[in-house]
N, C-alpha and C positions, 0 to 999 in steps of 0.2 A: 320297748320303745327304741327306735333307731337314733343313734347319735349322729348329729349332723353339724357341719360347719357351713353356715349360711353366707351368702354374699354380703358385702359391707352394708348396703342400704337396708337389707332385710334384718341383719344383725342389729344395727343401730335402732331401727324402729321397734323390733321386738324387745330390746333392752329398755327403750323408753316406755313402751307399753307396760312392761313389768314394773318399772319404778313408779309410774304414775298410777296404774290401776291397783296393783298389789294383791289382788285376789283373782282366781280363775272364775269365770262365769259372770263376773260383775261387769256391767256395761259402763262405759265412760265416753263422754262426748269430747272430741278433740277439735280445736280450731286448726285450720290448715297451717297457720303460722307456727303453731306449736309443733306440728309434725315436721315442718321444714327445719325447725330447731333441732330435732332429733338427728337429722342427717347432716347437720352443720351447714345449713344453707346461709348464703350471704344475702339472698333476696327475699327474706321472710317478712319484710315490712309491707305495709299496705301501699300499693302502687297507684299513682295517678294514671290517667290514660296516657298511652304511649304516643306522644306527639313530637318529641325531639330525639336526637340520637342517644343521649344519656338515658332517658326514660325508656326508649325502645330496648336498650341493652338490659336494663333492669327487668323489663317485662319479659324478655326472652329468657333470662335467668330464672324468673318466677315460673314460666311455663316448663322449663327443663326440670326444675326441682319438683314441680307438681307431677310431671310424668314419671320421675323417679319414685315418688311416693305411691302413685297409682300402681306401677309395676311391682314394687316391693310388697304392697298390701295384697295385690292379687296372688302373688307367689306365696305369701304367708298363709293366705286363706286356702289356697289349693293344697298346701302341705298340712292343713288342719291345725295350724298353730294359733290362729285368731278367727273370730267370727265378725264379719262386717254387717252393719245394718244397711240394707239396700233400700231403705225407705226414701232417702234423699240422695240422688245421684249428683252430688256436688262436684265430683271430680270429672264428670263428663263434660260439663259446660266450661265456657271461657271465664276468665277472671271477672269481667263485667257482669256476666249472667249470674255468677255465683254470689255476687255482692261483696261487701267489704270483709265479711268474716265467715267464709264457708266452713262447715263443721262435718265431722264424720263420727259415727258411733261405732266403737270397737269393744270387743270383749275377748279375753284370753281363754283358750281351751286348756285342759289340764296339761297337755304336751307343750303348749306355748308357754304356760306358766313355768313349767319345769326348765325348759331350755332358756327362757328369759332370765330365770334365776341363775342359771349357770353362766350366761353371758354377762350378768351383772357383777360377778366375782372374777377378779383377774386370775386367780389361781385355777378356778374351775374352767375359765375360758381357755387357758393354755392347755388344760387337759383335753378339752374338746378338739382343739387344734391338733394336738398330738394324736388323739384317737383317729381323726380323719386322715392324717398324713403320716401314720406311724411307719409305714414302709419307707417313705422318703426320709424320715428322721433316722431310721436304722442305717440306711445307706450313708447319710451325711455323717453320723457319728462314727460308723465303721471306716469311712474314708479319712476322717480326721485322725483317728487312732492309727490307721495304716500309714498315714503321712508322717506321724511322729515316730513310729517304729522304723520306717524307712530312713528317716533323717538320722536317727540314732545309730542305725546299722551302718549307714554310709560313713558317719564320723568314726565309728569304731573300726571299720575296715580300713579307712585311710590312715589311722594310727598304727594298725597292725602291719599293714603293707609297707609303710614308710619307716 
């Protein structure tokens, strides 16, 4: 299995699916508001029709968050980490067409379960980050150590010369 570091929205959704579902292959139905909570949405409450500036702002935030969820779910499904039930296309329609509580049925694959478990643990999550960017970390650590050695060498040379 390939180790992967996912973008933030995908990572948060997968972690939320792992915590909520808990088993691979088991289907769970999520309300849209619940999914918006996974990505730390501020517009996750039920919105009235957008007829003034404040409501229009909240409505636009709701649409933006819904699009983030659509994009993240499609990417997770394409990576083979989740399976979406395509019986109800609640994310294709607008808020008014979807009704007050649109829902989506999701199940984790074995790879999605495993990576979701790793994202749920802080220690394992840092290991995934290191595995993805290990060459960058090596250069960062090497540069830091090199900087310390150069500083010590410069101080030593200044004492020897003076």
